[in-house]
Backbone as CSV, one residue per row, in Angstrom:
resi,resn,N_x,N_y,N_z,CA_x,CA_y,CA_z,C_x,C_y,C_z
1,MET,-33.464,-16.475,80.564,-32.676,-17.837,80.816,-32.230,-18.273,81.847
2,ALA,-31.740,-16.495,82.557,-30.601,-16.843,83.825,-31.470,-17.530,84.832
3,GLY,-32.748,-17.348,85.200,-33.225,-17.402,85.891,-33.821,-19.217,85.905
4,HIS,-33.717,-19.613,85.179,-34.049,-21.336,84.040,-33.127,-22.153,85.404
5,PRO,-33.357,-22.973,86.009,-32.857,-24.209,86.391,-31.757,-24.904,85.589
6,ARG,-31.692,-24.510,84.469,-30.459,-25.217,84.107,-29.599,-24.494,82.926
7,ALA,-29.867,-23.057,83.522,-28.863,-22.208,83.141,-27.438,-22.438,83.617
8,PRO,-27.397,-22.731,84.479,-25.716,-22.974,85.404,-25.275,-24.235,84.648
9,PHE,-25.768,-25.261,84.321,-25.413,-26.655,83.686,-25.129,-25.939,82.324
10,ARG,-25.718,-25.383,81.439,-25.704,-24.861,79.981,-24.415,-24.198,79.843
11,ASN,-24.417,-23.439,80.982,-22.601,-22.270,80.936,-21.383,-23.033,81.377
12,ARG,-21.570,-24.137,81.964,-20.865,-24.967,82.334,-20.043,-25.765,81.345
13,ALA,-21.221,-26.464,80.864,-21.018,-27.308,79.393,-20.826,-26.671,78.220
14,LEU,-21.322,-24.985,77.980,-20.427,-24.342,77.297,-18.666,-23.715,77.753
15,ALA,-18.694,-23.668,78.798,-17.310,-23.539,79.429,-16.735,-24.384,79.176
16,LEU,-16.786,-25.707,79.232,-15.580,-26.690,79.243,-15.703,-27.470,77.303
17,GLY,-16.753,-27.053,76.969,-16.387,-27.502,75.576,-15.434,-26.225,74.824
18,LEU,-15.849,-25.052,75.108,-14.313,-23.953,75.148,-13.056,-24.343,75.635
19,ILE,-13.023,-24.772,76.649,-11.826,-25.536,76.987,-10.993,-26.297,76.308
20,GLY,-11.717,-27.594,76.049,-11.795,-28.975,75.053,-11.099,-27.977,73.730
21,VAL,-11.904,-26.890,73.179,-11.433,-26.421,71.772,-10.080,-25.760,71.985
22,LEU,-9.725,-25.116,72.911,-8.807,-24.379,73.237,-7.584,-25.263,73.355
23,LEU,-7.457,-26.536,74.210,-6.745,-27.207,74.478,-6.336,-28.029,73.107
24,GLY,-7.269,-28.115,72.351,-7.328,-28.848,71.181,-6.289,-28.302,70.147
25,ALA,-6.691,-26.871,69.981,-6.108,-26.123,68.790,-4.240,-25.874,70.092
26,ALA,-4.212,-26.108,71.075,-3.117,-25.821,71.680,-1.781,-26.804,71.380
27,ALA,-2.731,-28.274,70.996,-2.108,-29.356,71.309,-0.693,-29.593,70.221
28,PRO,-1.065,-29.149,68.988,0.311,-29.442,67.833,1.353,-28.321,68.124
29,ALA,1.022,-27.060,68.563,2.053,-26.446,69.168,2.894,-26.569,70.494
30,LEU,2.260,-27.810,71.233,2.996,-28.056,72.028,3.787,-29.341,71.931
31,ALA,3.418,-29.845,70.810,4.019,-31.200,70.331,5.170,-30.690,69.233
32,GLN,4.875,-29.625,68.748,6.157,-28.924,67.910,6.944,-28.368,69.021
33,SER,6.960,-27.811,70.011,7.814,-27.434,70.751,8.529,-28.421,71.441
34,ASN,7.889,-29.621,72.014,8.574,-30.783,72.562,9.435,-30.902,71.193
35,LEU,9.213,-31.465,70.544,9.878,-32.057,69.120,11.360,-31.268,68.838
36,LEU,11.423,-29.866,68.970,12.158,-28.973,68.738,13.101,-28.984,70.027
37,GLU,12.699,-28.984,71.235,13.300,-29.611,72.715,14.229,-30.705,72.455
38,SER,13.587,-31.305,71.936,13.861,-32.781,71.622,15.390,-33.156,71.201
39,VAL,15.434,-31.899,70.028,16.498,-31.774,69.340,17.684,-30.913,69.918
40,LYS,17.109,-29.898,70.527,18.040,-28.857,71.292,19.266,-29.586,72.127
41,ARG,17.693,-30.845,72.813,18.436,-31.449,74.202,19.834,-32.369,73.787
42,ASN,19.457,-32.870,72.089,20.276,-34.098,72.042,21.108,-33.478,70.713
43,PRO,21.524,-32.745,70.694,22.521,-32.289,69.250,23.181,-33.482,68.278
44,GLY,23.411,-34.728,68.882,23.684,-35.969,68.110,22.506,-36.361,67.260
45,GLN,21.386,-35.946,67.799,20.640,-36.391,66.786,20.586,-35.388,65.760
46,ALA,20.557,-34.023,66.143,20.596,-33.315,64.823,21.960,-33.163,63.721
47,ARG,22.941,-33.834,64.329,24.094,-34.071,63.650,24.014,-35.287,62.622
48,LYS,22.930,-36.217,63.168,22.624,-37.757,62.154,21.661,-36.873,61.094
49,LEU,20.829,-36.311,61.890,19.504,-35.580,60.633,20.455,-35.000,59.864
50,CYS,21.132,-34.185,60.275,22.139,-33.082,58.950,22.898,-33.877,58.064
51,ASN,23.271,-35.789,58.454,23.988,-36.113,57.618,22.998,-36.788,56.502
52,GLN,21.816,-37.015,57.084,20.973,-37.565,56.484,20.555,-36.297,55.554
53,LEU,20.222,-35.438,55.791,20.246,-34.131,54.998,20.301,-34.041,53.778
54,ARG,22.168,-34.282,53.898,23.366,-34.070,53.120,22.995,-35.300,51.780
55,THR,23.011,-36.281,52.696,22.689,-37.482,51.454,21.881,-37.409,50.849
56,PHE,20.550,-36.563,50.980,19.509,-36.664,50.405,20.095,-35.462,49.210
57,ASN,20.896,-34.281,49.624,21.097,-33.141,48.575,22.279,-34.185,47.590
58,GLN,22.694,-34.890,48.276,23.867,-35.345,46.798,22.950,-36.553,45.835
59,GLN,21.848,-36.756,46.361,21.115,-37.440,45.206,20.068,-36.566,44.374
60,GLY,20.546,-35.175,44.800,19.521,-34.311,43.904,18.479,-33.887,44.466
61,LEU,18.122,-34.435,45.526,16.738,-33.831,46.880,16.775,-32.658,47.048
62,SER,15.744,-32.091,47.597,15.844,-30.948,48.978,15.399,-31.676,50.201
63,TYR,15.600,-31.018,51.200,15.389,-31.754,52.257,13.774,-31.071,52.746
64,THR,13.015,-30.228,51.504,12.123,-30.202,52.079,10.705,-30.916,50.494
65,SER,11.551,-32.081,49.784,11.211,-32.826,48.919,10.114,-33.611,49.814
66,LYS,9.027,-34.479,48.983,8.179,-35.210,49.913,9.150,-36.468,50.248
67,LYS,9.747,-36.990,49.285,10.795,-38.040,49.553,11.404,-38.148,50.830
68,ALA,12.093,-37.033,50.990,12.901,-36.658,52.389,12.159,-36.768,53.467
69,LEU,10.556,-36.083,53.145,10.026,-35.731,54.513,9.132,-36.766,54.914
70,GLN,8.697,-37.938,54.066,8.374,-39.307,54.402,9.337,-40.168,54.853
71,GLN,10.755,-40.186,54.335,11.371,-41.024,55.330,11.639,-40.262,56.661
72,ILE,11.832,-38.839,56.796,12.174,-38.570,58.256,10.856,-39.124,58.887
73,ALA,10.124,-38.991,58.488,8.745,-38.512,59.016,8.391,-40.300,59.646
74,SER,8.916,-41.188,58.716,8.777,-42.368,58.737,9.419,-42.931,60.418
75,GLN,10.890,-42.330,59.996,11.955,-43.042,61.139,11.668,-42.417,62.466
76,GLU,11.327,-41.376,62.477,11.149,-40.589,63.693,9.883,-40.563,63.980
77,ASN,8.634,-41.503,63.330,7.649,-41.223,64.049,6.828,-40.263,63.705
78,LEU,6.741,-39.432,63.030,5.964,-38.197,62.709,5.177,-37.938,61.759
79,SER,4.370,-36.518,61.891,3.407,-37.003,60.529,4.292,-35.683,59.612
80,LEU,4.170,-35.694,58.339,4.741,-34.855,57.624,4.849,-33.374,57.960
81,MET,4.269,-32.939,58.599,4.035,-31.438,58.778,5.232,-31.467,60.031
82,ASP,4.974,-32.096,61.134,6.100,-32.814,61.874,7.627,-32.495,61.620
83,ALA,7.657,-33.282,60.638,9.416,-33.769,60.103,9.553,-32.803,59.021
84,GLU,8.869,-31.687,58.620,9.192,-30.539,57.914,9.080,-29.459,59.103
85,VAL,8.354,-29.453,60.002,9.203,-28.429,61.090,10.642,-28.931,61.731
86,LEU,10.608,-30.181,61.715,11.511,-30.562,62.446,12.961,-30.235,61.963
87,THR,13.003,-30.595,60.376,14.034,-30.673,59.284,14.691,-28.996,58.616
88,THR,13.076,-28.314,58.906,13.463,-26.803,58.959,14.440,-26.137,59.973
89,TYR,13.678,-27.060,61.328,14.561,-26.418,62.349,15.969,-27.084,62.598
90,VAL,16.537,-27.753,62.320,17.900,-28.434,62.408,18.802,-27.865,61.275
91,VAL,17.639,-27.787,60.018,19.186,-26.980,58.974,19.094,-25.745,59.507
92,GLY,18.310,-24.843,60.045,18.445,-23.600,60.314,19.452,-23.263,61.701
93,LEU,19.536,-24.225,62.335,20.376,-24.195,63.911,21.693,-25.370,63.442
94,HIS,21.636,-26.045,62.791,22.915,-26.992,62.782,23.753,-27.117,61.548
95,CYS,22.516,-27.431,60.054,23.388,-27.185,58.818,22.895,-26.753,57.671
96,PRO,23.057,-24.866,57.677,22.586,-24.368,56.884,23.066,-24.668,55.343
97,ASP,24.163,-25.269,55.260,24.620,-25.982,53.877,23.837,-26.663,53.328
98,VAL,22.736,-27.291,54.046,21.962,-28.174,53.437,20.515,-27.559,52.954
99,ARG,20.480,-27.913,51.680,19.275,-27.278,50.353,18.079,-28.386,50.359
């Protein structure tokens, strides 16, 4: 097929498809990295989340409970998975007393 006139087009299409797949796979990691960087740059946001998570604890809810994650996801405009990543990061760095 290398001598076929369409072979370079197929290789280019394959390469572009592979690049698209790789970028698609990297997008969630980049989004999470940006999310975590935003909390690092804004410790006030982290303190606010810590206080909110402590309130969940006072209500008998874990910060990893579905209700807590749904509320954080909704207010921060995040997916549930990103809300879980965010809260875990915030708890680990800023409020290890939260459960």
